[in-house]
N, C-alpha and C positions, 0 to 999 in steps of 0.2 A: 618320483611323482608320476602317478598314472590315473587315467580316467577310468571310472568304474563302469563296467558294462553289465555285470551279473546282477540280476534282479531276483530277490528271494520271494517265494510264495508266502502267503499268510501262515500256512501250516509250518513252514520252515522257521519263520520268525517266532511263532508261538512255542515251537519246540526248544528254542534257546532260552525261553523265560521260565522262571519258577511257575509251577502250576497255578498258584493263586494269582500272580501278576498276569499270567496268560489268560486265565478265566476273566479277570477284570477287563483286559484289553479286548478279548473276544466279544464280551457283552456290550462294550461301548462302541466298537467300530466294525462295520460290515466287511470292509476290505482294507487294504493297505494303500496309502498314498505312495506316489513314486519315491519321495525322499525316505519314507519309512522302509520301503522294500529294499532300497539300495543301502541305506546307512546303518540300520539297527544291527545287522550281522557284523559289520565292520567295527562299530563301536564296541560290540560284545567281544570282539577279538582284540580290543584295545588298540586299534589302528587310528591314527589321526586322520580326520576327514574335513573337507570343506564342502558344505552343502549349499548349492545355489539353486533356488526354485522359486516359483511365484509365491506372492503373499497368500496366506490362507491354505497352504498345502501341508500343514502339520509339522513344520520343521522343529518347533520348540519341543513338542512331545517326542519327536524322533530322537533329539539329543538326550532327553531325560529318561526315556524308557529303560535303556540298558543300565543307567546309573542307579535308578530306583531299584531295579532288579538286583543289582550287585549289593546294595545296602541291605535289602531284605534277606539276601543269601547270607551276608555277614551276621545279621541279627539271629538267623536260625542256627548258625554255627556258634553263636555266642561271642563273635569277634567284632561286633559294632562298638567302636570306641568313641570317647568324647573328643573328636578331632574333626577337622574339615577334610571331606573326601572330594568334593567337587566345588570349583569356583566358577561362577557365572558372571561374566563381565558385560555390562550394558553401557552404551554411550550416553544414555539419558536416565535421569532419576525416575521419570514416569514409567519407562520401560521396566526398570528394576522393580518398582512397586507392582506393576502388572504381572510380571512373571511370578512374583511371590504369591499373588492371589491365585494365579492359574495353576500353581503347583499344589497349593493347599487343597483345592477341590479334588483332584485325582487321589491325593494321599488320603483324604477323608473318606472317599469312596472305597479305596482299598482296605482301609481300617474297618469300615462297616462290613465289607465282604468277609474279612478275616474273622470278625466277631461272630457273624452268622455261622461261619464254618467251624467256629470253636478254636481258631488259631490265635496265637498272640502276635499282633502286628506291631513292629517296632515303632517307637515315636521318632519318626524321621524329622529332624529339626531343620527348618529353613529360616535363614536370617538375612536381613537386608542391611547393608552398611553403605551409607553415602553421607554427603554433607548435611543432610536433613536428620540423620539418626541422632536420637537424644543420648546424653551421657549415661542415663540409667540403662538404656538398651545396650550400650557398648559394654558396660560392666557385666551385664547378664551374659553377653556373648563370650566374654573372657572366661566367666565361671563355667558356662555350659556352651561350648562352641557349637554353632549350627553344623550339621553334616553337609548341607548345601549352602554355600556362602554366596549371596548375590550382592554385587558391588559395582562401582564405577572405576575407571582406570586410576583416577587420583587416589581414591580411598584404598585401593589395593596396594599402591606404592607406599602409602602411610602405614598400613597394618604390617607390611613386610619389614618395616623398620622398628615397629614397636616391640621391645625386647620380650615381653611376656606373651603377647598374642602371636608373635612370629613363630613360636614353637608349634602352634596348632596347625601350621601349614607344611610341616616337614614331611608329611606323607600324603600330600594331595595327589589324587590319581587322575582327575579329569579337570580340564579347563574348557569352558564354553565361551566363545566370543560371539555375541549376537550383533546383527546389523554391522558386520565387519567392514563393509564398503564405506560406511559413514565415518569411520574412524581411521582407516588405514592410510588416508591420503593427507594427514595433517601431523603437526608436531605432537598432538595428543596420541596419535597412533604410534609415532616413533617412541614416545615415552612408554606406552603400553608394551611395545615389543621388547624393550629393555627390561621392563618389570617382569614380563613372562620369563625372560632368561634368568633373572634373579630368583624367581620362584623355582625354576628348574634346577638351578644351582643348589638351592636349599633342600630340594627333595632327593630321596635316596634312589628313586627309580624314574624312568622316562615318563613324562606326563602325556596322557592321551589328549590331544588338542582337537576341539570341534569348532569349526567356524560356520556361522549361519548368515545367509543373506538372501534377500529376494532378487536383487539386481546386481550383477557383477560383471566387470570387464576391466582389464584382461585377467581372466580367472587364474592363470598360472602364476602371475606375479603375486596375486592376493593369497593364493595357497602357500607360496614361499614365505610371504609375510607372516602368515599364521604360525607356521611350524619353525621358522628360523633355520639356522645353519649349524652344522657340526663339522669341524675340520674343513671349513671352506665349501662344503657341499650342503645343498638344501636337504633337510631331514625328510624321511619318507612321509608321503601324504597321499591320500586317495581323494580324487576330485569327483564330486557328484554334481553334474550339471543337468538339471531337469529342463529340457527344452520344450516341454508341452506348452503350446501356445494357449494359455487360458483365455477364454473369451473376454473381450474387453469392449465395454460400451462407453466409448470416449468420443466426445464431440467438442468442437470449438464454437462458441456462440458470441454474437455481436449484439449489443443492446439496441442498435438502430440499423436501418437499411443502408445508410451511408454515413460513416463516421466523419468524413472530411467536411460535410456540409453543416455539421452542428457544433455548437460550443461545448466545451468540456463539461460544464455544469449539467447540461441536458443529458449527455451521454452517461454521466456519472449517476444522475438521478434515475435514469432508465435502468441502469445496471442494478441499483438497489431494488427497484420495482421487480425486475426480472428475478433477482435473488429471492425476494419475498415470495413470489409465486412458486418458485422451485421448492422452497422450504415448506410451503403450505401443501404442496403436492406429494411430499414424502414423509415418511415416519420420522427419521432422524437424518439430518444433513450435517456434514462436516465441511466447513469452509476454510480454505487455506489462503493466507495472504503472504506476501514476501517480507513484511516488516511487522514489528510489534505495534507500531502506531497504526498501521493499516488494520490490524486485528481490532483494536479499540474502536476505530472509526466505523467498521462494519457492524459491530455489535450495537453501537449507538444508533446508527441509521436504521437497522432492522427493528430495534425496539421502538423507534419513532414510527415505524410502519406497522406496528401492532403485533409483532412477534414477541411473546412474553418469555417463554421458557427457552432462553438463549443465554449462553455464557461465553466468556473469553478464556483462553488457556495459553499462557506463554511463560517464559522463564522468569519474568519480572514479578510474577504473582507469588504470594507466600505458599509454602508447602501445603498448609491446610486448605487453601482455596483450590490449589491444583488437584489434590486428592479428592476433594468433594466433587469437583467437576468430573473427574475420571469415573468416580463411583456412580454418579447420577447418569452419566453417559452410558455406562455399561448396563445400568438397570433400565435404560430406555425412557428415563424421565425427562430428558431434554429434547426439544425439537431441533435445536441447532447449537453447535459449538464452533467457535471461530478460533483458529490457531495460527501461529506463525510457523515454527518448526517443531514445537515441543510435542505434537501428537502424530508426527509423520512416520515415526518408526514403529516396529512391530507390536504396538500395544493392541491387545485384543478388544475391539469395540464392536462386537458382532452385530449390534442393532443398526449400525449406520448403513443406509441404503443409497445414499448419494454423497459424492464428494464434489465440491465446487472449488476450483482454483481461480483466484482473481489475478489476472496477469500471467506472465510466463513463469514456470518454476525454474527456468534457466538451464535445466539438463533433463535428458530423457529419463535417466535413472531416478531423479527426484520426482519427476512427474508420475512415473509408474508406481513409485513408493507411496506417494500421496493418494493416487487414485485407488491403489490396492487396499486402502483403509476401509473402502466400502465392500460389501459382500465378503467380509473378512472371515470366511469359513470355507471348508472344503466344498467344492462344487458350485459355489455361487459366483455370479458374474459381477466383477467390479464395475460400477457405473460412475463416470466422471464427466464434468462439464467445465471447460476452461472458458472464462468470460474475459474478453479482451476490451481494452479501453483506448488503444491507439493503433495505428496502422503497422508500426514496426513490431508491436506485440502480436498483432494478428498474423503477420508473416511467420514470426518465431513459433507461435503456438500451433499454427497449421502444419509446419514442417515437423515440429516435435510430435504432433499427433500421428502423423504418418510413420515416423521413426518408431514410436511406441507400438503401433500395430505391427510393425515389422520386427519388433524386439531388437532394434539397433541401439544397444546401450553405450553410453559414453564411457571411455576408458579413464580410469583414475591413475594418478601418478603417486607412487610411494616415495616420500621424502628420504633423502640419503644424507648421512653424516651431519645431522643437526647438532652443532657443538654445544649449544646452550642446554639442550635436553640431556646431552651426555654429561655436562658438568653437574647438573642436578642429580642425575643417577649416581655419579661417582661419590657425591657427598652422602647420598643414602647408603651406598655400599660401605663407605668408611665407617658408618655407625654400627654396621653388623660385626665387622672384624677387621683384622689387619690383612691387607692384600699386597701381593707383588704385582708389578706392572704387567708381567707376563700373564698371570691369572686373570687380571682385570681385562686385558686385551682379548683373551680367549672368550671370556663371558660376553663382552660387548660385541665382538664379531659374530657371536651366536645369533644376534638380532639381524634379520634380513636388511633392516635399514642401515646397519653399520658394518655389513659384511666386507665393504671395501675400505674401512677406516685404516689410515696409516698409523704406524706406531708413533711417528712424529706428531700427528694431530692429537693423539692421546696424551703424549708427554707434555705438549704445549698447554693442553687443558689442565693437566695436573700442576704444571708450573704456576698457572694463573690461580688455581684453587689453593695451592700451597704458598702463595705469595712469594714466589721465587723470581730471581733475575729482574726483568723489567717490571714485574708486578709487585714489587716490594711495598708500594703505596696502597695496595689493595688488601683489605682485611682478609686473612686466610680462613678457609672453611674446613680444611683438613690438614693433617701434617703429611708432608711429603719429603722423602729423603732421596734425592736424585742418584746419589752414589750407591745406596743400597737397592734402589729401584723398588721402593715399597711406599705405601701410604696407609693411613688409618685415621681414627677418630680424633677430632680436636675438641677441646672443652668448649661448650656453648654452641656447637654445631647442630646438636639435636634440636634445640629450640628453633634455630634458624630454618632447619629443614622442615620441621612440622608446621611452622607458621607461614612458610613461603612456597611450599610445594605447589606445582601445577603449571600447565603450559598455556592456559587461556589467559590472554593479557587482561590486566585489570583496568576496568573503567570504573571510576568512583561511583558508587551507588548509595543513595540515601534510603533509609528505611522509612516507610510511610505508615503513620498511626492515625486512627480515627479518634473521635471525641471521647470514646469509651476506653481508649488505650489499646484497642485491638490492632494487630499488625495486618495491613492490607496488601503490601507489596513493596516494590522498589521503584525508585526514579533515578535516572542518570544525573550526574553532576551538571552536565551541560544544560539539562532541562531545568533543574532547580534554580540555577543562578539567574534564569530569566523570569522566574515567578515573582509576582507582586501580591501583596495582601488582597484577598477577595477574588483573585483569579480562580477560574474554574477549569479543571482538567478531568480527563477520564482515565480511570484505572480499574481493571476488572470489568469493563463495560458499564461502570457506574460513574456519574459525575461527583467530584469532590471540590470543596472550596478550600483554597490554601489559607492557613491561619498564620503559621510561622515556621521557621526552621531553626533548630538548635543542634549544634554539633553535626552528627551525621543522621539526624532524625528530622523528618518533616511531619508537622501536625496539621491535620485537615478535619473538616467536618463535611458530612454528607450534603449534597446540593441537588436534590432531585428536581427535575424540570428545568434546570438552568443549562444554558448552552455552553459547551466547553471549548477550551483550547486543547486540542488532542496532543498527547505527548509526541515529541519528534525524536524517537530513538534513531540515532544516526548510524550510518555505515552498515546497514543490515542488508542492503540489496546485493545479492550474489552476482558474480560475473558469470556470463554464459559459458558453457563448456566449449572447448575447442572443436570437439567432434560435431556438436550441434551447430556450431558456427559454420563449419565446412558443409554440413548438410544444407544450410540456408544459402550458402554461396552456390552450391550445385542446383538448388531449386530455382535460383535466379536464372541460371543457365538454361534450365528446362522451360522456364516461363517465357523467355524473350521470343523464341521462334513461334510460340502459340499466340502472340498478341495480334497477328493478322488473321487468325482463324475466326469463324463466326462467334459472336459473343456468347450465345446460348451454349455452344459446344464447350467453350473454355470454362464457363461457369459450372456446367455439369461435371466436367473433369475434376475441377477443384473440389466440388461438393463430394464426389464419389471417392477420390483418392486421399483427400485430406480431412474428411469428416467435418466439414465446416458448413454453416447454414448459408442460405441464399444471400442474405445481406453481407456476410463476410466475404463470400466469393466475389460479389459485385464490387465491394470496396477494394478488394485486393487487385482485381483486374484494372480498375480505374487508376489505382496507385501506380501500377507498373506502366500503364499506357502513358500517364503523365510524365513519369520518369524517363521513358524512352524518348518522348517528344522533346524533353528539356535537355537531356545530356547523354542518353544511352543508359543501358542497365549493366552495372558492374556485377561480375560473377566470379566463379572460382579460377578462371583463367584470364579474365580481362578486368583489370582494376582501373578505377577512375581517380584522377587527381583534379579537383575543380577549384578554380579561382573564384573568390567571393569578396565583394566590396560592401562594407557595412555603411550605415547612415552617417557615421562619424568620419568616414574617409579612411578607415583602417583597412588593410588588405588581409584577407584570410585565405587559407588553402584547406579545402575539405578533402581528406584522403578517404575514399570509399573503400575501406578495407574491412570486410565482414568477418574478421577472425576472432571476435570476442574481446572483452575489455582487457584481459591480462596481456594478450599479444599486442593489442593496440597501445597499451600503456608503455610497453618496452619500445615499440617502434616510434611512437610520438615523442617520447623523451629524447631518443637518439636523434631524430630529425631536428627537433627544437634546439638541442645542444649544438649540432653542427651548423645550423643556420644562424644561431646567435653568434658563434665564432666568426662566421663568414660576413654577416651583415652589421655586427656591432650594435644590435638593438635587442631589447627584451622581446621574447616571443611567449605568448600565453597559449596554454594547451587545454583543450576540452576533449574528453574521451567518452565513447559509448561502445557498445558491443559491435556496432555496424560501421563505425567511422571514427576518425579523430580530426580535430580542427586546430590549425595553428594560426594565430592572429598576430600581426606585427604592424607597427606604425609605418614601416617602409614596404614597398611592394616586393613580394618574394618572386624571384625568377622561376616560373613554372618549368621552363625547359631544363633547368639545372637539377631538378628533383629526382628523375628516374634513376640516375647512377650515383646519387650522393652518398648513399649508405652502403657499406660493404659488409658481408657476413663475417669475415675474419676479424673486423674491427669492432663489431657490435658490443661484445662483452666489455671491452676496454672503454669504449665511448660511454656506455651506460654507467660504469663504475664512477667515471668522472662526473657524469650528469647528475647522479643521485647523491654524491658525496655530501653536499651541503643542503640537501632538500629537507623539507619538513618530514617527509615519510621516513627518511633515514634516521632523523632524530627520534621520531616516535617509535620506529621499530628497534632502534638501539635501546630505548628504555625497556621495551618488551623483552628483548634478548638479555639485557643486563639483569632484569628482574628474574627471568627464568634461570639464569646462571648464578643467582644470588650475589651479583655484584652490587645491585641496588635492591634493598630489602623492602618488601611491601608491609612487613610486620616485624617490629623489633621488640623483643622481650614482652610480647603480649600487647604492645601498643601499635595501632595501625599507623602506617606512614602515609600521609596524604599523597595523592597522585601528583599534586603540585610540588611537594617536597621531593618525590621520586624524580620528577622531571628536572628539577634544578640540579640534583645530584648527578643524574645521568648526563646532563649537559657538561658539567664540570669534568666528569670522567671521559666523555667523548673528546673534549678539547685536549685532555692530558694524554689519551692513548692514540689519537688520530694519526700521528706521524710515525708511530712505531710499526715495525714489520710483524706480520703473522700473529696478530693478537686474536685469540679465538673468538672473543665477543664481537670484535669489529668484522672479522671474516664471516662469522655467522650472520651478522646483520646484512652484509652484502649478499650472502647466499639467500637469505630469507626474502630480501627485496627483489632480487633478480629472478629467483626460481619459484617462490611461493606467491608473492604479491603479483609479480609479473610472470610471464612465461617465456623466458629468454630462449629456451631450446626451440620452441615452435616459431618464435620470432626469427631465429636464425634460419629455420627451414624456409620461411616465407621469403626472406632476402635472397637465399640461395636459389629459390625457384625463379625469382625475378632476374637474377644474374644469368641463369641458364636459359632464360627465354620461355620457361614453362608458364610463367605469368607475365602478361604484357601490361604496361602502364600507359594509359592515354590521358593527355591533359585537356581540360576544358577551359577556354579563356575566361578571364575575369568578368563577373556580372553582378549587379546588385540583387539579382533574384536567384537564390540557390535552388538547385533541382530538388524535387520532393524528397528523395532519400537523404538529403542534407538538412532538412528542416529541423529534425530533432537535435542534431548536433549543434546547429547554429543557436538553438534556444538552450542547449545544455549549459552554455557558458553563462546564461543569465537566469537559469531556473532557481538559483539560490536566492536571488534578490527580488523575484517577482512571485506573486501568488499564482496558484494554479489557474484561477480565472483569467489573470492577465496573460499567463503563458498560453492559454487556450485562444485568447483573442489574437495574440501574436501569431500563433500557428495558422489561424484562419486568414489573417492578413497575408502571410507568406503564401498560403494556398491560393488566395485570390490573385496574387501577383503571378503565380505560376500559371493559373488558368488564363489570365489575360495574355501571357506570353505564348502559351501553348495553343490557345484557340485563335490567337491573332485576329485578323479581320473577319474570320469566319463567323464569329458571334459577337455582336456588339451589345453592350448593356446601355440602358437609357441614359444613365447619369454617371458622372465621375464620383467615385467613392468619397473623396474629400469634400466635394460640394454638398453632398447629402448629409455627411456627418456634421459639417459646419451649420447647415440649415437647422437640423434638429437640436444641435447644441444650443443654438441661439433661442429656439423655442422653449427649451427647458429653463434656461437662464441660470443665474447664480444668486444664492441667498446671501444677503449682507447683514440682515438684522432679523429680529424676531418676526416682524410682519412679512418680510419677503420669504422667510423660512416657511411660514404658514402657506403663503401663496404657492411656493414650490411644491409642498406636499399636496395641496388641493389640486394643483395643476397636473403634476406628473407622478403622483403616488400610485400604488402603495410603495413605501420605502421601508427598509430596515433602519431603525434608530436605536441608539444606546449600545450598538455593537457593529463592528465592521465586518459584514458578511453579505455576500450576494450583492443586490442593488441597494447599497446603503446611501443615506442622504449626504454623507460627509464630502464625497468628491464634488458636490454641487454647492458647497458653502465656502465662502471666503474665510471666515474665522476658524479657529482650531476646534477640535472635537469637544473640549471641555465646555466652551461657550455654547456650542450648538446643542449639547446635551442639556444645558441649563435652560435655554429657550424652549426646547422640546418638552422638558418637564413642566414648564409653565403652561404651554399650550395644552398638554395632557390634563393638567389639574383644572384648567379653565373649561375643559370639555370641547375645545375647538378641533382637536384631533382625537382619533380613537384607534385602539388596537383592533386588528382583525386577523384571524387565523386562516391562512391559505394553506401552504405546506408548512408554514412556520408563522411566528407572530410578526406582523408588519403593521405599518401605520398609514391611515388615510385621513382626509378631512372628515369630521363627524357627519357632515351632510351626505357623504358618499358611502357611509357604513352599510346601509340596507342593501345597496347593490352588491358589495363584495361579500357580505355575510350570506347572501342568498346563493353564492356560488357553491357552498358546501351543502351536501344533502343532510337534512335533519335525521336523527335516529333517537330511539327511546333511551332514556338514561336509567341507570341502576339505582338501587336504594342508597348506596354510599354517596353517589354523585348528587342525588336529590337532597340528602341531608346537608352536604356541603353547600349546595346552591341556596338552601334556606338560610344558612349562616352568613352567606355572602350578600344578603340583602343590604347589609351595611358593609362598608369597605374594610377589608382586613389584609394584612400581609400574609405570606405563606406560613411564617412562624406562628402568627396569631390563629390562623385557621387550623394549624397542626394541634395547637393547645386546645382549641374549641372542640375539635373532632376526637381528641384523645388518641390519635394515631401517630405512627412513626413518620419521619420525614419522607421516606421513600413512598409509602402508601399515599400520603397527603399530596406529594408531588404528582403521582400518577392520576389521582382524582382531578387535581387542578388542571393538568394537561388535557384530560378528556373533556372537561367543561369548556376550556379555551378552544379546543378543536371544534366544538359545536357552536362557538361564538355565543354561548349562554353566559359567559363571564368575560369581562374586559378589564384591562389595566387602566386604572384611573389616576394613578400618581406614581412617581418614581423619585426615590431619594437614596443616594449613596449605593446605587446598584440594586436596591430592594424595591419591589413593586407592591402597590396596593391593588387588590382585586375587588371587583364588585359585580354582582349579578345584574343582567340587563335583558330587556325584552326588545329585540331588534325587529321592526316590521319587515316582513319578507316581501320581496319583489318577485313576480313570476319569473321562473328560471330563465326562460328564453330571452326575456327583456333584460335580465341581469347580465347574461352572457354577452348579448349584443352591446349593451352600454359599456361593460368592462372592456370589451375588445376595442370599441371606438376610442375610449379614453387611453388605452394602451397605445394604439396606433397614432394617436394625436402627438405623442412625444417620443416614442421608442421605435418608430418605423425607419427603414423598411424591415419587416419581420416576416419570417416564414411561419407557417401554421405550427410547426414544432416549437419554435421560440415563443410564440404567443401562448401556446398550451402550457409550456413550462413556467412562464412568468405568472400566469394566473392559476396554475395548478388545476387545470381542467383536462378532461379526456381529449386526446388529439382529434378523434373523429367528430366530437361535438363542436370543437373549434373550427374544423374544416367546413362543417355544415353551416355554421353561423357566418363564416367569412364568405361562403358562396352566396348566402342570402343577402348579406350587406353589399356584395358586389353587384348582384342583380338589382338591388334598390338604388344603385348609383351613388352610394356613400363611400365605397371602398374601391380602389383600383388594384388589379392583379397584374403582375408582370415580372420581368427580370430587370430590376431597376439598377442594381449594382452587381459587381462580380460575385457570382455564386452559382450553385448547381440546382437550386430549388426555386419554385415560384415564391415571389415575395408580395407583401401587401402593404399599402399605405392609404391614407385618406385621399379621396378624389381631389379635395381642395389642395392638399399638399403637393399632389402630383402635378396639378395645373400650375401652382405657384413655382415649383421647381422648373417646370418647362417654360413658362411664359413670364415669370416675374412675380413680385409680391402682391400687386393689386389685381388679383384674379380670384373670381369666385365661381364655384361650380353651380350648375343650373338649380340644383335642389336648394342650395343656400339662398340663391336669388329668389326663387319661388317662395321659399319660406319667409324671407324678409318682406316680400310684397304682401303675402297673405297676412302676416302679423301686422303690417302697417294698415291694411284694409280692415281687419277685423278687431282692431284694438278698441277697448272700452274706456270712456272718460267719465270723470265725476261731474263735469258741468259743461254747458254749451260753450262758455268762453274757452275752456281748456281744449275742447274739440276743435273750435275754429282756429285757435292759436297753433294747434299742431298741424292742421291741414292747410291753413292760410285762407282758403276760400272753399265754399261748398255750394252745389247747385240746387239740391232738393231738401226740403224739410224732412222728408222720410229718412234720408241718409243720416241727418243730424239726430233725429229721434232714435234711430236704431243703435247709434254709437254712444249715446249719453245714458248712463245708468239712471233709472227712475225719471225719465224725461217728463216734464210738466208743461202743458200747453199754455197755462196761465203765466207761468214764469217766462215762457217764450214771448207772449204778447207784451209783457212788461219790458223785456229787453229791446223789443222792436220799437215800442212807444218812446222809451227814454233815449233812444238813439245809440244804445250800446252795440246793437247789431244793425248793420245797414244792408239794404238790398239794391242792386243796380247792375248795369252792364259793365262790370269792372274788368272782365277778361275777354278781350277780342269781341266785344259786342254781345257776349252772352250774359244773361242775368245770373248773378252769384251773390251769396251772403258773405259779408266780411265783417271783421271787428272795426269799430270806428277808428281806433288808433292805426289800423293797417290801411285804411282807405286812401290816404295821400300817396302811399307807396304804389298801390295799384294804378291810381290816376297817372302818376308820373311814368310808370312803366308802360301803360297801354294807351294813353291819349296821344295820338300821333299827329292830329291836326288842330289848328287854333279854332276858336268858336267863331261862327259867322254872325252877321248882324241879327238874322232871324233867330239863331240859337240863343243869342243874348236876350232878345225880347221875350221869348218863351220862358227863359230862366227867370227873368224879372217877374213875369206874370205868376209863375208858380210861387 
């Protein structure tokens, strides 16, 4: 094994090539890239090489140039046969398809050049073989095998066992393994390494092996993995590591200035707005998410924001859909593609000029790999933006960004001695011929993954496969004679092997078909079992309505414009790499001493060194300052163990161990097992990349924790801890399926996952107590080494024992420190929605602020008192009328679905009853739909205000035609029929009209709406904004400007201006009312009532009341006098009575209806006759004198 230092010149490389190939190469490329200069001469000499260089440096062409040259030479000499010369192995189907296309182009150009020169250029055949390859294509390949065979690891293992096709591989000269780092650290990689040894055993001469990857560490281990071993030594291999630091335009961005101060929904909405702006500013954008469900969500949200040429790309979509997206992306027809992992490897998508990563990619290598998809050609700079949604993600992405600029790549670990993969390979070998144990052991040890396999491990695996000794109850997959030391094929094994091969564990997947019978993609079993008829979900970025499921098929119909329940593909979040985790721990150590430096200085350092924006730097600094004030900052040498008391009185311990989820999984289970033994009570465990939490009903003694776990006992403790766990049962099923103990497919019939699980449980019970059972031992190895990371967990415990890492305990408190918030909520994140999780996070943050700020900053009110006050103002709906009152009082609300601020939490009856009442109110026209960012409902009288919040725009011809048809109410299906358009186009038009508030929903039945055109009178925008804000603050205060802007879907700056004006007008009060970091707003009236009690009114309200009282108009003199009681001037009466008539007044005076006299403290007043006695009684304070009585008699 040696590193290559000699770099060839272009002339030297061209001299090695045939003149025609050299001329083509010279005409296409001005110079050589580093990989080409180093590798082409070596491949020409048939030396095995591992090429590690940045994406877009021409590695693929490097690998194929010498191979095409050799094939051309053979053709000229008349020696080009119908057999396979080169095998190209790709970890992904998409990559295989891409390489096929990229080879056809240069071959076509060479053919064209040869024709112009008058040469005969050979027909170099290139074929792809994967799970997507059709039977007809497979037959064609058998008749006329491709010279260059492009395949995946699983398909290669299958074709090597196919008796007829196998012969075509007997003289393979080259093997290319692309994106080798993506496959070498998994069981799939172990399987491939054994398959390559089988291929080598079949061939008559040593195969030249070429490994390609953009990002690699440790490079020596991966080179050894590529070439394998001969007689216990690694075969010769040349290592080419191009260390040129390709320019990298990589930044971390935060959607808001301070994430802690805002709810998740707002940060999330801003993230999509930010993403939309980025997509609009670039030609083609590739967005990566960490889950398939995230992919669907992003496509849906960006389509909502007006981006049309956007598609999803992930493994659950059908082959046709994936290929179509890849082609359109390559041709530059798409503005945006959103992918989970399926587009991250070397696919050539040259038109992409920006890559956005949502959240952390969890490792530096994966981050560089994804960012490298942009500028994917020689000389162009990759441009990437990581968008973060929470503080832990921000820390992770910032550290990852610095590591990426420094090219500090995470190391991968090559799995060793995986016995289930060995069992699978031995069955495949048995189908080829009869083997002695010695021959098989030599072949297997040729794989770097099995170089240390003991003979006993191989014999035990053969005993299991041959149903010998303790395994007599297990159906045999090959015949094995222990005395002769040989094994071979058993009848029926070929079908078992072909139908059950593969290392990726099976999750049951349903095929999804649309109304025309077209295949759309797959859905997981867990998701399908939760679907009900008429549920809407997103697949391929488009909404579909569930119709029914039959067998393993799901039937759907297109549901454009309807809001979905997005698929929840589970278990896709990757654990963070150990190397990145240690970088984060070291960063914490760097950060702590800087917390006392001037804020501007630290923010600038963070922005410069970590490529993060100002908002991110500020958020990060505040996060660390709050953590230090609360408990201190844990880092690579100083660990924290923090006591936590929850609201139910349970005690928890937060271990601030930033070692990544795999290490924390091992440590947490070991601690939990030992504490359960010691305390005799159940302990629940929550794990994240930065910490783990143990919760118990009894208080855990913090002082006993530091020395509780010993490194020498860890492995034994963990074996006992996982023995009866769910993960052991699940992994046992996976291992049993890989080793053909539990079949996934029997005689062409699929065995359901449920059946597999039942059978594996039975086998587990049967085998559990036996010694050295390969399937059981492999399950332990997989759980401890692949799922967890026991080796590094042992290193951590050893460091604690040696004093290299100290552990400090923090006493019990009901308020966890900020670094503990995510892990405290991780335990309940499964049962609460993201909105609830966000409010819980904010609540924890408020409590930390109160604790950290102490007496230094007081807020005006207690949080709970304010919440209770506004809760009472909103009220609870108990029947149809109070539901209407609630919507009129506190709307807009979401109705008919539970999303955002929906009406259901404020209603006593269940959702079904509420929907029935709401449908009646809608049909009666008392409530109306209004489109803000989405369809919500308000009282009909308030519609003009809310409809005026959206800016009007001109409508197109299609929309105008639909609007005319909607003068009478129609459902979406009726409109579709009337327009003569497809569902999707009709849905798009309907959405556009609703967004303009030109169309409203006027009825709802069984989840289907009737739409009708409407002309809503517009209110001047300034007045509409002010009115909407006042109504919002009436029931949803205190609110920040951000929160109000989000709720009403208004620009933040406009809301700030309006709130300033309302504050100046004396209607709104600004201040820090409850715990928080931003200014909050509430109505002046509510502020006074909270401060002084309920019977309090602001000056403006009092003035308004007085003015209304004074200026009110009446229909008659009697009504006016009845209202005021008494009045002094006829002028005042005349001014307040509509159409005052003097004749009518005289009549009222003459008939005594209105009396005039000194009724009030001696002043002359007009009163009604029936009121006169009351005034006399109230104001006559002295008895009449004799003179008074004489005057009275005379009158």
